[in-house]
Gaussian input, Z-matrix of N, CA and C with variables (Angstrom, degrees):
# hf/3-21g

backbone

0 1
 N
 C     1     B1
 C     2     B2     1     A1
 N     3     B3     2     A2     1     D1
 C     4     B4     3     A3     2     D2
 C     5     B5     4     A4     3     D3
 N     6     B6     5     A5     4     D4
 C     7     B7     6     A6     5     D5
 C     8     B8     7     A7     6     D6
 N     9     B9     8     A8     7     D7
 C    10    B10     9     A9     8     D8
 C    11    B11    10    A10     9     D9
 N    12    B12    11    A11    10    D10
 C    13    B13    12    A12    11    D11
 C    14    B14    13    A13    12    D12
 N    15    B15    14    A14    13    D13
 C    16    B16    15    A15    14    D14
 C    17    B17    16    A16    15    D15
 N    18    B18    17    A17    16    D16
 C    19    B19    18    A18    17    D17
 C    20    B20    19    A19    18    D18
 N    21    B21    20    A20    19    D19
 C    22    B22    21    A21    20    D20
 C    23    B23    22    A22    21    D21
 N    24    B24    23    A23    22    D22
 C    25    B25    24    A24    23    D23
 C    26    B26    25    A25    24    D24
 N    27    B27    26    A26    25    D25
 C    28    B28    27    A27    26    D26
 C    29    B29    28    A28    27    D27
 N    30    B30    29    A29    28    D28
 C    31    B31    30    A30    29    D29
 C    32    B32    31    A31    30    D30
 N    33    B33    32    A32    31    D31
 C    34    B34    33    A33    32    D32
 C    35    B35    34    A34    33    D33
 N    36    B36    35    A35    34    D34
 C    37    B37    36    A36    35    D35
 C    38    B38    37    A37    36    D36
 N    39    B39    38    A38    37    D37
 C    40    B40    39    A39    38    D38
 C    41    B41    40    A40    39    D39
 N    42    B42    41    A41    40    D40
 C    43    B43    42    A42    41    D41
 C    44    B44    43    A43    42    D42
 N    45    B45    44    A44    43    D43
 C    46    B46    45    A45    44    D44
 C    47    B47    46    A46    45    D45
 N    48    B48    47    A47    46    D46
 C    49    B49    48    A48    47    D47
 C    50    B50    49    A49    48    D48
 N    51    B51    50    A50    49    D49
 C    52    B52    51    A51    50    D50
 C    53    B53    52    A52    51    D51
 N    54    B54    53    A53    52    D52
 C    55    B55    54    A54    53    D53
 C    56    B56    55    A55    54    D54
 N    57    B57    56    A56    55    D55
 C    58    B58    57    A57    56    D56
 C    59    B59    58    A58    57    D57
 N    60    B60    59    A59    58    D58
 C    61    B61    60    A60    59    D59
 C    62    B62    61    A61    60    D60
 N    63    B63    62    A62    61    D61
 C    64    B64    63    A63    62    D62
 C    65    B65    64    A64    63    D63
 N    66    B66    65    A65    64    D64
 C    67    B67    66    A66    65    D65
 C    68    B68    67    A67    66    D66
 N    69    B69    68    A68    67    D67
 C    70    B70    69    A69    68    D68
 C    71    B71    70    A70    69    D69
 N    72    B72    71    A71    70    D70
 C    73    B73    72    A72    71    D71
 C    74    B74    73    A73    72    D72
 N    75    B75    74    A74    73    D73
 C    76    B76    75    A75    74    D74
 C    77    B77    76    A76    75    D75
 N    78    B78    77    A77    76    D76
 C    79    B79    78    A78    77    D77
 C    80    B80    79    A79    78    D78
 N    81    B81    80    A80    79    D79
 C    82    B82    81    A81    80    D80
 C    83    B83    82    A82    81    D81
 N    84    B84    83    A83    82    D82
 C    85    B85    84    A84    83    D83
 C    86    B86    85    A85    84    D84
 N    87    B87    86    A86    85    D85
 C    88    B88    87    A87    86    D86
 C    89    B89    88    A88    87    D87
 N    90    B90    89    A89    88    D88
 C    91    B91    90    A90    89    D89
 C    92    B92    91    A91    90    D90
 N    93    B93    92    A92    91    D91
 C    94    B94    93    A93    92    D92
 C    95    B95    94    A94    93    D93
 N    96    B96    95    A95    94    D94
 C    97    B97    96    A96    95    D95
 C    98    B98    97    A97    96    D96
 N    99    B99    98    A98    97    D97
 C   100   B100    99    A99    98    D98
 C   101   B101   100   A100    99    D99
 N   102   B102   101   A101   100   D100
 C   103   B103   102   A102   101   D101
 C   104   B104   103   A103   102   D102
 N   105   B105   104   A104   103   D103
 C   106   B106   105   A105   104   D104
 C   107   B107   106   A106   105   D105
 N   108   B108   107   A107   106   D106
 C   109   B109   108   A108   107   D107
 C   110   B110   109   A109   108   D108
 N   111   B111   110   A110   109   D109
 C   112   B112   111   A111   110   D110
 C   113   B113   112   A112   111   D111
 N   114   B114   113   A113   112   D112
 C   115   B115   114   A114   113   D113
 C   116   B116   115   A115   114   D114
 N   117   B117   116   A116   115   D115
 C   118   B118   117   A117   116   D116
 C   119   B119   118   A118   117   D117
 N   120   B120   119   A119   118   D118
 C   121   B121   120   A120   119   D119
 C   122   B122   121   A121   120   D120
 N   123   B123   122   A122   121   D121
 C   124   B124   123   A123   122   D122
 C   125   B125   124   A124   123   D123
 N   126   B126   125   A125   124   D124
 C   127   B127   126   A126   125   D125
 C   128   B128   127   A127   126   D126
 N   129   B129   128   A128   127   D127
 C   130   B130   129   A129   128   D128
 C   131   B131   130   A130   129   D129
 N   132   B132   131   A131   130   D130
 C   133   B133   132   A132   131   D131
 C   134   B134   133   A133   132   D132
 N   135   B135   134   A134   133   D133
 C   136   B136   135   A135   134   D134
 C   137   B137   136   A136   135   D135
 N   138   B138   137   A137   136   D136
 C   139   B139   138   A138   137   D137
 C   140   B140   139   A139   138   D138
 N   141   B141   140   A140   139   D139
 C   142   B142   141   A141   140   D140
 C   143   B143   142   A142   141   D141
 N   144   B144   143   A143   142   D142
 C   145   B145   144   A144   143   D143
 C   146   B146   145   A145   144   D144
 N   147   B147   146   A146   145   D145
 C   148   B148   147   A147   146   D146
 C   149   B149   148   A148   147   D147
 N   150   B150   149   A149   148   D148
 C   151   B151   150   A150   149   D149
 C   152   B152   151   A151   150   D150
 N   153   B153   152   A152   151   D151
 C   154   B154   153   A153   152   D152
 C   155   B155   154   A154   153   D153
 N   156   B156   155   A155   154   D154
 C   157   B157   156   A156   155   D155
 C   158   B158   157   A157   156   D156
 N   159   B159   158   A158   157   D157
 C   160   B160   159   A159   158   D158
 C   161   B161   160   A160   159   D159
 N   162   B162   161   A161   160   D160
 C   163   B163   162   A162   161   D161
 C   164   B164   163   A163   162   D162
 N   165   B165   164   A164   163   D163
 C   166   B166   165   A165   164   D164
 C   167   B167   166   A166   165   D165
 N   168   B168   167   A167   166   D166
 C   169   B169   168   A168   167   D167
 C   170   B170   169   A169   168   D168
 N   171   B171   170   A170   169   D169
 C   172   B172   171   A171   170   D170
 C   173   B173   172   A172   171   D171
 N   174   B174   173   A173   172   D172
 C   175   B175   174   A174   173   D173
 C   176   B176   175   A175   174   D174

   B1=1.4558
   B2=1.5200
   B3=1.2930
   B4=1.4564
   B5=1.5228
   B6=1.2977
   B7=1.4580
   B8=1.5228
   B9=1.3274
   B10=1.4602
   B11=1.5282
   B12=1.3193
   B13=1.4705
   B14=1.5235
   B15=1.3152
   B16=1.4788
   B17=1.5270
   B18=1.3263
   B19=1.4635
   B20=1.5248
   B21=1.3073
   B22=1.4649
   B23=1.5215
   B24=1.3219
   B25=1.4546
   B26=1.5267
   B27=1.3244
   B28=1.4634
   B29=1.5211
   B30=1.3194
   B31=1.4618
   B32=1.5205
   B33=1.3088
   B34=1.4611
   B35=1.5231
   B36=1.3152
   B37=1.4575
   B38=1.5209
   B39=1.3224
   B40=1.4585
   B41=1.5224
   B42=1.3118
   B43=1.4574
   B44=1.5192
   B45=1.3116
   B46=1.4543
   B47=1.5157
   B48=1.3260
   B49=1.4578
   B50=1.5267
   B51=1.3127
   B52=1.4682
   B53=1.5209
   B54=1.3288
   B55=1.4643
   B56=1.5306
   B57=1.3340
   B58=1.4615
   B59=1.5248
   B60=1.3476
   B61=1.4700
   B62=1.5295
   B63=1.3140
   B64=1.4553
   B65=1.5201
   B66=1.3111
   B67=1.4603
   B68=1.5249
   B69=1.3221
   B70=1.4681
   B71=1.5301
   B72=1.3179
   B73=1.4626
   B74=1.5222
   B75=1.3280
   B76=1.4603
   B77=1.5245
   B78=1.3307
   B79=1.4664
   B80=1.5243
   B81=1.3239
   B82=1.4623
   B83=1.5248
   B84=1.3274
   B85=1.4626
   B86=1.5176
   B87=1.3334
   B88=1.4622
   B89=1.5254
   B90=1.3319
   B91=1.4650
   B92=1.5272
   B93=1.3227
   B94=1.4625
   B95=1.5275
   B96=1.3244
   B97=1.4636
   B98=1.5276
   B99=1.3263
   B100=1.4633
   B101=1.5243
   B102=1.3271
   B103=1.4644
   B104=1.5229
   B105=1.3194
   B106=1.4650
   B107=1.5238
   B108=1.3289
   B109=1.4606
   B110=1.5235
   B111=1.3319
   B112=1.4633
   B113=1.5251
   B114=1.3197
   B115=1.4658
   B116=1.5266
   B117=1.3197
   B118=1.4594
   B119=1.5265
   B120=1.3366
   B121=1.4608
   B122=1.5249
   B123=1.3141
   B124=1.4660
   B125=1.5275
   B126=1.3172
   B127=1.4576
   B128=1.5252
   B129=1.3407
   B130=1.4595
   B131=1.5262
   B132=1.3296
   B133=1.4691
   B134=1.5239
   B135=1.3079
   B136=1.4576
   B137=1.5108
   B138=1.3368
   B139=1.4579
   B140=1.5226
   B141=1.3292
   B142=1.4625
   B143=1.5228
   B144=1.3238
   B145=1.4625
   B146=1.5201
   B147=1.3248
   B148=1.4552
   B149=1.5104
   B150=1.3239
   B151=1.4613
   B152=1.5252
   B153=1.3255
   B154=1.4589
   B155=1.5211
   B156=1.3222
   B157=1.4560
   B158=1.5251
   B159=1.3120
   B160=1.4630
   B161=1.5277
   B162=1.3221
   B163=1.4609
   B164=1.5229
   B165=1.3125
   B166=1.4650
   B167=1.5326
   B168=1.3058
   B169=1.4659
   B170=1.5219
   B171=1.3141
   B172=1.4543
   B173=1.5189
   B174=1.3086
   B175=1.4633
   B176=1.5001
   A1=108.92
   A2=115.16
   A3=120.52
   A4=112.67
   A5=117.49
   A6=119.14
   A7=110.40
   A8=114.80
   A9=120.37
   A10=109.86
   A11=117.18
   A12=118.45
   A13=110.34
   A14=117.89
   A15=120.31
   A16=111.38
   A17=116.56
   A18=120.47
   A19=111.22
   A20=116.93
   A21=121.36
   A22=109.56
   A23=116.67
   A24=120.51
   A25=111.54
   A26=117.35
   A27=120.04
   A28=111.55
   A29=117.82
   A30=120.80
   A31=112.24
   A32=117.88
   A33=121.81
   A34=110.34
   A35=116.77
   A36=120.21
   A37=109.78
   A38=116.16
   A39=121.37
   A40=108.63
   A41=117.26
   A42=122.01
   A43=112.72
   A44=117.45
   A45=119.70
   A46=111.22
   A47=116.62
   A48=120.06
   A49=111.45
   A50=115.55
   A51=120.64
   A52=112.00
   A53=118.12
   A54=120.20
   A55=111.82
   A56=117.65
   A57=121.62
   A58=107.96
   A59=118.28
   A60=119.22
   A61=111.16
   A62=115.74
   A63=122.27
   A64=109.44
   A65=116.11
   A66=121.08
   A67=109.00
   A68=117.04
   A69=118.79
   A70=111.42
   A71=115.98
   A72=121.15
   A73=112.10
   A74=117.89
   A75=120.77
   A76=111.24
   A77=117.25
   A78=120.45
   A79=109.77
   A80=116.70
   A81=120.04
   A82=110.38
   A83=117.67
   A84=120.61
   A85=112.02
   A86=116.83
   A87=120.34
   A88=110.94
   A89=116.73
   A90=120.61
   A91=110.83
   A92=117.05
   A93=121.86
   A94=110.65
   A95=117.30
   A96=121.33
   A97=111.08
   A98=117.12
   A99=120.44
   A100=111.31
   A101=117.07
   A102=120.38
   A103=110.94
   A104=117.34
   A105=120.28
   A106=111.75
   A107=117.48
   A108=120.77
   A109=110.92
   A110=116.99
   A111=120.69
   A112=110.80
   A113=117.59
   A114=120.13
   A115=111.41
   A116=117.50
   A117=120.70
   A118=110.78
   A119=116.93
   A120=120.22
   A121=111.07
   A122=117.31
   A123=120.79
   A124=111.47
   A125=117.48
   A126=120.79
   A127=113.06
   A128=118.28
   A129=120.74
   A130=109.39
   A131=117.48
   A132=119.02
   A133=111.15
   A134=116.41
   A135=121.15
   A136=114.07
   A137=118.16
   A138=118.18
   A139=112.23
   A140=118.40
   A141=119.53
   A142=111.51
   A143=116.89
   A144=120.77
   A145=112.98
   A146=118.13
   A147=120.68
   A148=112.91
   A149=117.24
   A150=119.96
   A151=111.68
   A152=116.69
   A153=119.05
   A154=110.10
   A155=115.90
   A156=120.21
   A157=111.95
   A158=117.73
   A159=120.27
   A160=109.33
   A161=115.60
   A162=121.24
   A163=108.50
   A164=116.45
   A165=120.45
   A166=109.45
   A167=115.34
   A168=120.51
   A169=108.46
   A170=115.39
   A171=120.36
   A172=108.61
   A173=116.27
   A174=119.45
   A175=110.54
   D1=120.81
   D2=-178.75
   D3=-90.77
   D4=-19.10
   D5=-176.31
   D6=-102.87
   D7=153.17
   D8=179.02
   D9=-81.24
   D10=152.65
   D11=175.80
   D12=-69.67
   D13=145.80
   D14=-178.01
   D15=-76.27
   D16=102.25
   D17=179.91
   D18=-76.12
   D19=-38.97
   D20=-178.98
   D21=-104.32
   D22=58.23
   D23=-176.56
   D24=-64.42
   D25=-33.43
   D26=179.75
   D27=-68.47
   D28=-27.43
   D29=179.95
   D30=-87.72
   D31=-23.07
   D32=-177.08
   D33=-113.46
   D34=58.16
   D35=-178.72
   D36=-81.06
   D37=155.38
   D38=177.31
   D39=-76.17
   D40=123.27
   D41=-175.36
   D42=-104.22
   D43=10.27
   D44=179.19
   D45=91.33
   D46=178.57
   D47=-178.97
   D48=-66.86
   D49=146.99
   D50=-177.93
   D51=-70.47
   D52=-16.74
   D53=-179.60
   D54=-72.65
   D55=-18.73
   D56=178.07
   D57=-93.18
   D58=124.63
   D59=-179.66
   D60=-69.29
   D61=138.33
   D62=179.94
   D63=-124.27
   D64=154.12
   D65=175.86
   D66=-76.57
   D67=150.40
   D68=177.08
   D69=-66.47
   D70=163.54
   D71=-177.49
   D72=-65.78
   D73=-27.38
   D74=-179.98
   D75=-65.82
   D76=-32.19
   D77=178.63
   D78=-65.29
   D79=-43.33
   D80=178.38
   D81=-63.68
   D82=-41.78
   D83=179.19
   D84=-62.60
   D85=-42.17
   D86=178.88
   D87=-67.04
   D88=-40.21
   D89=178.12
   D90=-64.04
   D91=-42.59
   D92=179.61
   D93=-63.90
   D94=-43.86
   D95=179.50
   D96=-65.35
   D97=-43.20
   D98=-179.91
   D99=-65.44
   D100=-40.33
   D101=179.04
   D102=-63.65
   D103=-43.65
   D104=179.30
   D105=-67.09
   D106=-36.00
   D107=178.38
   D108=-65.81
   D109=-42.72
   D110=179.11
   D111=-65.56
   D112=-41.20
   D113=178.20
   D114=-65.22
   D115=-38.70
   D116=177.77
   D117=-64.04
   D118=-44.32
   D119=178.59
   D120=-66.20
   D121=-33.11
   D122=179.90
   D123=-70.53
   D124=-32.73
   D125=-177.33
   D126=-83.89
   D127=-11.46
   D128=176.72
   D129=-68.29
   D130=153.87
   D131=175.51
   D132=-62.64
   D133=146.42
   D134=-175.73
   D135=-68.25
   D136=-24.95
   D137=-177.98
   D138=-70.96
   D139=-15.09
   D140=176.86
   D141=-78.30
   D142=-39.14
   D143=-177.41
   D144=-104.23
   D145=-5.93
   D146=-178.51
   D147=72.32
   D148=30.41
   D149=-175.68
   D150=-119.04
   D151=36.18
   D152=179.62
   D153=-74.15
   D154=150.81
   D155=-179.83
   D156=-81.12
   D157=-27.23
   D158=178.64
   D159=-113.64
   D160=151.99
   D161=-178.38
   D162=-84.19
   D163=134.52
   D164=177.05
   D165=-81.47
   D166=140.43
   D167=178.41
   D168=-97.32
   D169=121.29
   D170=178.63
   D171=-97.71
   D172=130.77
   D173=-179.70
   D174=-118.15

């Protein structure tokens, strides 16, 4: 075997042919962070953010 084993395989992923334009890695990171933030806010109880689907009845 003439080649070394890929130790940093997660960092050196195949991104496809260079003739196809790709978004930079920062765009993916921002998209991933925004998606996780929205999911976290969606899973919080509605009384914290005031975004409940039904109206609470106060007696």
